[in-house]
C-alpha positions as YAML, in Angstrom:
chain: A
units: angstrom
residues:
- id: 1
  name: TYR
  ca: [87.84, 95.09, 98.37]
- id: 2
  name: ALA
  ca: [91.07, 93.90, 99.58]
- id: 3
  name: VAL
  ca: [92.57, 97.10, 99.74]
- id: 4
  name: SER
  ca: [93.77, 99.85, 102.28]
- id: 5
  name: ARG
  ca: [91.89, 103.01, 102.24]
- id: 6
  name: HIS
  ca: [95.37, 104.50, 103.00]
- id: 7
  name: VAL
  ca: [96.12, 103.71, 99.53]
- id: 8
  name: PHE
  ca: [93.04, 103.83, 97.92]
- id: 9
  name: PRO
  ca: [90.46, 105.48, 99.34]
- id: 10
  name: ALA
  ca: [87.59, 104.53, 98.68]
- id: 11
  name: PRO
  ca: [84.89, 106.72, 96.66]
- id: 12
  name: VAL
  ca: [81.89, 108.59, 98.38]
- id: 13
  name: ASP
  ca: [79.67, 107.10, 96.14]
- id: 14
  name: TRP
  ca: [79.71, 104.21, 96.41]
- id: 15
  name: PRO
  ca: [76.66, 101.84, 97.55]
- id: 16
  name: SER
  ca: [76.93, 101.37, 101.22]
- id: 17
  name: HIS
  ca: [77.27, 97.66, 101.00]
- id: 18
  name: HIS
  ca: [80.98, 98.15, 98.98]
- id: 19
  name: HIS
  ca: [84.00, 97.72, 101.57]
- id: 20
  name: MET
  ca: [87.37, 99.11, 101.71]
- id: 21
  name: THR
  ca: [88.61, 96.11, 104.17]
- id: 22
  name: GLY
  ca: [92.09, 96.49, 104.12]
- id: 23
  name: TYR
  ca: [94.85, 94.32, 102.50]
- id: 24
  name: PHE
  ca: [94.35, 90.23, 102.74]
- id: 25
  name: PHE
  ca: [97.77, 88.42, 104.12]
- id: 26
  name: LEU
  ca: [98.42, 84.80, 104.66]
- id: 27
  name: ASP
  ca: [101.35, 85.27, 107.81]
- id: 28
  name: GLU
  ca: [103.31, 81.49, 108.27]
- id: 29
  name: GLU
  ca: [104.34, 82.15, 111.70]
- id: 30
  name: GLU
  ca: [106.15, 78.96, 111.81]
- id: 31
  name: TRP
  ca: [107.88, 79.37, 108.69]
- id: 32
  name: GLU
  ca: [111.36, 79.33, 109.60]
- id: 33
  name: PRO
  ca: [115.00, 80.15, 107.51]
- id: 34
  name: ASP
  ca: [117.43, 78.15, 106.05]
- id: 35
  name: LYS
  ca: [120.59, 78.25, 107.74]
- id: 36
  name: GLU
  ca: [122.45, 79.41, 104.92]
- id: 37
  name: LEU
  ca: [119.94, 82.30, 104.13]
- id: 38
  name: ALA
  ca: [120.07, 83.53, 107.62]
- id: 39
  name: GLU
  ca: [123.80, 83.69, 107.19]
- id: 40
  name: PHE
  ca: [123.41, 85.68, 104.51]
- id: 41
  name: ILE
  ca: [120.57, 88.17, 105.74]
- id: 42
  name: SER
  ca: [122.73, 88.93, 108.55]
- id: 43
  name: GLY
  ca: [126.28, 88.96, 107.09]
- id: 44
  name: GLY
  ca: [126.11, 92.70, 105.75]
- id: 45
  name: ASP
  ca: [123.45, 95.37, 105.06]
- id: 46
  name: PRO
  ca: [120.23, 94.72, 104.57]
- id: 47
  name: PRO
  ca: [119.85, 93.50, 100.68]
- id: 48
  name: VAL
  ca: [118.06, 94.73, 97.65]
- id: 49
  name: VAL
  ca: [115.85, 92.21, 96.57]
- id: 50
  name: PHE
  ca: [114.61, 91.36, 93.52]
- id: 51
  name: THR
  ca: [111.27, 89.17, 93.16]
- id: 52
  name: PHE
  ca: [109.03, 89.15, 90.16]
- id: 53
  name: GLY
  ca: [106.57, 86.20, 91.09]
- id: 54
  name: SER
  ca: [105.00, 84.46, 87.99]
- id: 55
  name: THR
  ca: [105.51, 87.20, 85.38]
- id: 56
  name: THR
  ca: [107.77, 85.16, 82.71]
- id: 57
  name: TYR
  ca: [110.48, 86.33, 80.52]
- id: 58
  name: GLN
  ca: [111.65, 84.45, 77.69]
- id: 59
  name: SER
  ca: [115.92, 85.23, 78.56]
- id: 60
  name: PRO
  ca: [115.90, 85.04, 82.33]
- id: 61
  name: GLU
  ca: [119.57, 84.84, 81.71]
- id: 62
  name: THR
  ca: [119.48, 88.25, 80.13]
- id: 63
  name: LEU
  ca: [117.84, 90.00, 83.17]
- id: 64
  name: THR
  ca: [119.79, 88.17, 85.65]
- id: 65
  name: GLU
  ca: [122.76, 89.74, 83.98]
- id: 66
  name: ILE
  ca: [121.48, 93.08, 83.70]
- id: 67
  name: ILE
  ca: [120.25, 92.49, 87.87]
- id: 68
  name: LEU
  ca: [123.41, 91.33, 88.62]
- id: 69
  name: ASP
  ca: [125.99, 94.67, 86.45]
- id: 70
  name: ALA
  ca: [123.10, 97.26, 88.08]
- id: 71
  name: VAL
  ca: [124.17, 95.35, 91.73]
- id: 72
  name: LYS
  ca: [127.73, 96.09, 90.90]
- id: 73
  name: ARG
  ca: [127.70, 99.40, 89.51]
- id: 74
  name: VAL
  ca: [125.98, 100.09, 92.92]
- id: 75
  name: GLY
  ca: [127.89, 98.66, 95.07]
- id: 76
  name: CYS
  ca: [124.72, 96.69, 97.22]
- id: 77
  name: ARG
  ca: [123.60, 93.02, 98.52]
- id: 78
  name: ALA
  ca: [120.93, 91.38, 96.70]
- id: 79
  name: ILE
  ca: [118.49, 88.08, 96.64]
- id: 80
  name: ILE
  ca: [116.91, 87.40, 93.85]
- id: 81
  name: GLN
  ca: [113.81, 84.87, 93.82]
- id: 82
  name: HIS
  ca: [113.95, 82.75, 91.10]
- id: 83
  name: GLY
  ca: [110.02, 83.29, 90.71]
- id: 84
  name: TRP
  ca: [108.54, 81.29, 87.97]
- id: 85
  name: SER
  ca: [111.44, 82.24, 84.93]
- id: 86
  name: GLY
  ca: [114.26, 80.61, 87.48]
- id: 87
  name: LEU
  ca: [116.14, 83.60, 87.40]
- id: 88
  name: ALA
  ca: [119.79, 83.25, 88.41]
- id: 89
  name: THR
  ca: [120.52, 79.90, 88.53]
- id: 90
  name: ARG
  ca: [124.05, 80.36, 87.24]
- id: 91
  name: ARG
  ca: [127.12, 80.77, 89.81]
- id: 92
  name: LEU
  ca: [126.66, 84.12, 91.87]
- id: 93
  name: PRO
  ca: [129.13, 86.72, 93.46]
- id: 94
  name: PRO
  ca: [129.30, 86.35, 97.64]
- id: 95
  name: ASP
  ca: [127.09, 89.66, 97.75]
- id: 96
  name: VAL
  ca: [123.98, 87.65, 95.95]
- id: 97
  name: MET
  ca: [121.91, 84.82, 96.62]
- id: 98
  name: ALA
  ca: [119.62, 83.43, 94.83]
- id: 99
  name: VAL
  ca: [116.26, 81.58, 96.96]
- id: 100
  name: GLY
  ca: [113.56, 79.47, 96.02]
- id: 101
  name: TYR
  ca: [109.98, 80.23, 97.63]
- id: 102
  name: VAL
  ca: [110.48, 82.62, 100.62]
- id: 103
  name: PRO
  ca: [107.30, 84.82, 102.36]
- id: 104
  name: HIS
  ca: [106.97, 87.69, 100.97]
- id: 105
  name: ASN
  ca: [106.18, 89.01, 104.94]
- id: 106
  name: TRP
  ca: [109.27, 87.19, 106.42]
- id: 107
  name: LEU
  ca: [111.73, 88.60, 103.25]
- id: 108
  name: PHE
  ca: [110.68, 91.88, 102.50]
- id: 109
  name: GLN
  ca: [111.43, 93.16, 106.23]
- id: 110
  name: ARG
  ca: [114.51, 92.72, 105.90]
- id: 111
  name: ALA
  ca: [115.30, 94.17, 102.58]
- id: 112
  name: ARG
  ca: [116.91, 97.50, 101.80]
- id: 113
  name: CYS
  ca: [114.44, 97.86, 98.72]
- id: 114
  name: VAL
  ca: [112.29, 95.47, 97.12]
- id: 115
  name: VAL
  ca: [112.57, 95.64, 92.71]
- id: 116
  name: HIS
  ca: [109.43, 94.03, 91.41]
- id: 117
  name: HIS
  ca: [106.77, 93.61, 89.07]
- id: 118
  name: GLY
  ca: [103.75, 95.36, 90.29]
- id: 119
  name: GLY
  ca: [101.48, 92.36, 91.63]
- id: 120
  name: ALA
  ca: [98.59, 93.07, 94.06]
- id: 121
  name: GLY
  ca: [99.92, 90.39, 96.72]
- id: 122
  name: THR
  ca: [103.95, 91.69, 96.14]
- id: 123
  name: VAL
  ca: [102.74, 95.75, 96.19]
- id: 124
  name: ALA
  ca: [101.01, 94.73, 99.91]
- id: 125
  name: ALA
  ca: [103.51, 92.85, 100.94]
- id: 126
  name: SER
  ca: [105.92, 95.92, 100.29]
- id: 127
  name: TYR
  ca: [103.91, 98.70, 101.97]
- id: 128
  name: ARG
  ca: [103.33, 96.33, 104.79]
- id: 129
  name: ALA
  ca: [106.64, 96.12, 104.95]
- id: 130
  name: GLY
  ca: [108.08, 99.36, 105.05]
- id: 131
  name: VAL
  ca: [110.50, 99.43, 102.74]
- id: 132
  name: PRO
  ca: [111.10, 101.23, 99.23]
- id: 133
  name: SER
  ca: [109.74, 100.00, 96.50]
- id: 134
  name: ILE
  ca: [111.14, 100.07, 92.42]
- id: 135
  name: PHE
  ca: [108.71, 98.87, 89.89]
- id: 136
  name: ILE
  ca: [109.43, 97.27, 86.58]
- id: 137
  name: THR
  ca: [106.69, 97.76, 84.45]
- id: 138
  name: HIS
  ca: [105.24, 96.19, 81.81]
- id: 139
  name: GLY
  ca: [102.60, 98.92, 79.90]
- id: 140
  name: PRO
  ca: [100.47, 101.16, 82.62]
- id: 141
  name: SER
  ca: [100.80, 100.31, 85.83]
- id: 142
  name: PHE
  ca: [97.63, 101.92, 87.83]
- id: 143
  name: ARG
  ca: [99.95, 100.20, 91.26]
- id: 144
  name: ALA
  ca: [102.47, 101.94, 90.25]
- id: 145
  name: GLU
  ca: [100.88, 105.56, 89.79]
- id: 146
  name: LEU
  ca: [99.14, 105.24, 93.34]
- id: 147
  name: ALA
  ca: [102.19, 103.93, 94.55]
- id: 148
  name: ARG
  ca: [104.41, 107.46, 92.90]
- id: 149
  name: GLU
  ca: [101.90, 109.47, 94.81]
- id: 150
  name: LEU
  ca: [101.92, 108.11, 98.03]
- id: 151
  name: GLY
  ca: [105.62, 108.76, 97.77]
- id: 152
  name: CYS
  ca: [106.76, 105.72, 98.71]
- id: 153
  name: VAL
  ca: [108.42, 104.15, 95.55]
- id: 154
  name: GLY
  ca: [112.05, 105.44, 93.96]
- id: 155
  name: ALA
  ca: [111.47, 104.77, 90.64]
- id: 156
  name: VAL
  ca: [108.97, 103.56, 87.85]
- id: 157
  name: VAL
  ca: [111.11, 101.67, 85.21]
- id: 158
  name: SER
  ca: [109.85, 100.44, 81.45]
- id: 159
  name: TYR
  ca: [110.84, 96.47, 81.09]
- id: 160
  name: TRP
  ca: [110.81, 97.89, 77.56]
- id: 161
  name: GLU
  ca: [113.59, 99.92, 78.77]
- id: 162
  name: LEU
  ca: [115.50, 98.28, 81.18]
- id: 163
  name: SER
  ca: [119.43, 97.86, 81.42]
- id: 164
  name: ALA
  ca: [122.22, 97.67, 83.52]
- id: 165
  name: GLU
  ca: [122.35, 101.38, 83.41]
- id: 166
  name: SER
  ca: [118.37, 102.88, 83.36]
- id: 167
  name: LEU
  ca: [117.98, 100.45, 86.68]
- id: 168
  name: ALA
  ca: [121.74, 101.14, 88.64]
- id: 169
  name: SER
  ca: [120.38, 104.71, 88.21]
- id: 170
  name: ALA
  ca: [116.80, 103.60, 89.56]
- id: 171
  name: LEU
  ca: [118.56, 101.55, 92.86]
- id: 172
  name: ALA
  ca: [121.24, 104.56, 93.22]
- id: 173
  name: ALA
  ca: [118.30, 106.97, 93.24]
- id: 174
  name: THR
  ca: [115.77, 104.81, 95.81]
- id: 175
  name: LEU
  ca: [118.71, 103.78, 98.17]
- id: 176
  name: SER
  ca: [120.00, 107.64, 98.16]
- id: 177
  name: ASN
  ca: [116.50, 108.69, 98.69]
- id: 178
  name: PRO
  ca: [115.17, 109.16, 102.73]
- id: 179
  name: ALA
  ca: [112.21, 111.04, 101.87]
- id: 180
  name: CYS
  ca: [111.09, 107.33, 100.30]
- id: 181
  name: ARG
  ca: [112.26, 105.68, 102.95]
- id: 182
  name: GLU
  ca: [110.11, 107.76, 105.67]
- id: 183
  name: ALA
  ca: [107.24, 108.20, 103.19]
- id: 184
  name: ALA
  ca: [107.20, 103.99, 103.36]
- id: 185
  name: ARG
  ca: [107.85, 103.68, 106.71]
- id: 186
  name: LEU
  ca: [104.72, 106.02, 107.62]
- id: 187
  name: LEU
  ca: [102.39, 104.48, 104.93]
- id: 188
  name: ALA
  ca: [103.55, 100.95, 106.64]
- id: 189
  name: ASP
  ca: [102.26, 102.02, 110.07]
- id: 190
  name: LYS
  ca: [98.52, 102.75, 108.78]
- id: 191
  name: ILE
  ca: [98.49, 99.17, 106.99]
- id: 192
  name: ARG
  ca: [99.84, 97.21, 110.06]
- id: 193
  name: THR
  ca: [97.26, 98.39, 112.14]
- id: 194
  name: GLU
  ca: [94.61, 97.32, 109.83]
- id: 195
  name: ARG
  ca: [93.27, 93.84, 109.42]
- id: 196
  name: GLY
  ca: [91.56, 92.70, 106.20]
- id: 197
  name: VAL
  ca: [90.82, 89.14, 106.81]
- id: 198
  name: GLU
  ca: [89.04, 89.70, 110.07]
- id: 199
  name: ASN
  ca: [87.12, 93.21, 108.65]
- id: 200
  name: ALA
  ca: [86.27, 90.63, 105.62]
- id: 201
  name: CYS
  ca: [84.91, 87.74, 107.89]
- id: 202
  name: LEU
  ca: [82.63, 90.59, 109.50]
- id: 203
  name: GLN
  ca: [81.08, 92.37, 106.52]
- id: 204
  name: ILE
  ca: [80.45, 88.45, 105.53]
- id: 205
  name: GLU
  ca: [78.72, 87.35, 108.52]
- id: 206
  name: LYS
  ca: [77.33, 91.04, 108.71]
- id: 207
  name: LEU
  ca: [76.06, 90.53, 105.55]
- id: 208
  name: VAL
  ca: [74.86, 86.62, 106.01]
- id: 209
  name: GLY
  ca: [72.91, 87.76, 109.23]
- id: 210
  name: VAL
  ca: [71.18, 90.57, 107.28]
- id: 211
  name: VAL
  ca: [70.28, 87.78, 105.01]
- id: 212
  name: ASP
  ca: [69.03, 85.54, 107.25]
- id: 213
  name: CYS
  ca: [67.08, 87.86, 108.96]
- id: 214
  name: GLU
  ca: [65.44, 88.52, 105.51]
- id: 215
  name: ASP
  ca: [65.16, 85.15, 105.29]
- id: 216
  name: GLY
  ca: [63.24, 84.47, 108.36]
- id: 217
  name: VAL
  ca: [60.51, 87.22, 107.97]
- id: 218
  name: ARG
  ca: [59.88, 85.50, 104.01]
- id: 219
  name: LEU
  ca: [59.40, 82.75, 105.79]
- id: 220
  name: ALA
  ca: [57.39, 84.01, 107.84]
- id: 221
  name: GLN
  ca: [55.43, 85.55, 105.79]
- id: 222
  name: ASP
  ca: [54.94, 82.47, 103.16]
- id: 223
  name: ARG
  ca: [53.51, 80.72, 106.89]
- id: 224
  name: ARG
  ca: [51.05, 83.19, 107.49]
- id: 225
  name: VAL
  ca: [50.16, 82.85, 103.98]
- id: 226
  name: LEU
  ca: [49.68, 79.10, 104.08]
- id: 227
  name: ILE
  ca: [47.46, 79.41, 107.00]
- id: 228
  name: GLU
  ca: [45.54, 82.32, 106.41]
- id: 229
  name: ASP
  ca: [44.97, 80.26, 102.68]
- id: 230
  name: ARG
  ca: [43.91, 77.03, 104.66]
- id: 231
  name: GLN
  ca: [41.63, 78.72, 107.15]
- id: 232
  name: GLU
  ca: [40.12, 80.60, 103.77]
- id: 233
  name: ARG
  ca: [39.47, 77.43, 102.63]
- id: 234
  name: ILE
  ca: [38.13, 75.46, 105.57]
- id: 235
  name: ALA
  ca: [35.73, 78.76, 106.25]
- id: 236
  name: ARG
  ca: [34.54, 77.87, 102.61]
- id: 237
  name: ARG
  ca: [33.66, 74.66, 102.72]
- id: 238
  name: ARG
  ca: [31.57, 74.94, 105.69]
- id: 239
  name: SER
  ca: [29.68, 77.51, 104.06]
- id: 240
  name: TYR
  ca: [29.06, 75.41, 101.30]
- id: 241
  name: GLN
  ca: [28.08, 72.34, 103.68]
- id: 242
  name: ARG
  ca: [25.89, 74.99, 105.28]
- id: 243
  name: GLN
  ca: [24.25, 76.27, 102.85]
- id: 244
  name: ARG
  ca: [23.37, 72.85, 100.84]
- id: 245
  name: ARG
  ca: [22.21, 71.78, 104.41]
- id: 246
  name: LEU
  ca: [19.99, 74.73, 104.09]
- id: 247
  name: ARG
  ca: [18.30, 73.67, 100.92]
- id: 248
  name: LYS
  ca: [18.11, 70.07, 101.58]
- id: 249
  name: PRO
  ca: [13.86, 69.39, 101.87]
- id: 250
  name: SER
  ca: [12.48, 67.62, 104.83]
- id: 251
  name: LYS
  ca: [11.08, 64.39, 104.31]
- id: 252
  name: GLN
  ca: [7.16, 63.91, 104.80]
- id: 253
  name: THR
  ca: [6.04, 61.53, 107.45]
- id: 254
  name: CYS
  ca: [2.88, 59.48, 106.44]
...
C-alpha cells in the first residue's frame, strides 16, 4: 500500500506479506518554472494554492468567482490551477495568478496553504510539503477525516455548501492557526524520511527472490522425480528381460 504509516498505521492483524511502503512521489528534478510564475512567487507573501486536479465542475466560472471573492475577503495572494475544469480563464486581479501544470512537489512547498479536492496524490503532496490544507469534499472523505485527526487540516468544506463566505471563513481560520501549521510541519518531517518507491521495489524484489527460490526447489524436485521414474523404468525393463531369459528353454543338441 503506497500510504504513509504515519498517516494510517498498518493494522496489527495484517498478514506478513502486506506492507505499508510510504507514498509514491514523482520528483521532476529538472523542472523549472517560467519567468512569470517565478516572479509571482517571489513577489510577495506565499500564496494560497487552489488545485482541484481531475475533478470537473459544470460551472467553472462560478467556482472561480467564489475563489476570487473569498481571496479578496481574506486579503491573501493566490495561485489557481486550471485543472480539468479550466478554472480561472478570465481576467484576474494582480494578486492572483492562474497556472496550468506545475509539479505539486515544487508548488506546494512555496504555498501558505493548499485548498484541494482530497485526491490521494494531492493529499500526499500537501503532507510532504508541510503546509496546512483545506479540503473541499464531494461526499464522505476518509482522507479528510484522517487529516483532521492529524491536525494538519484547517477546515473541511462540503462542495455542496461552498460559498464565498464559507471559503473565506475556512481560509481565515486556517491561516491564523499556528497549531495547524506546526502539525503539518511535524508530519512532513516524518514523511520525508520515507522512501515509498524504494521500499516497494525492495519488497517486490524480496518476493521475486522467494518465488525464484520456491521455483528452484520445485524444479529440483521435479527433476529428481523424473530421474527416479526413469531409473525405475530401466530397472523394470532389465528385470523383465532377465525373467524372459530364465524362462526361455535351452536348445538340445542331437
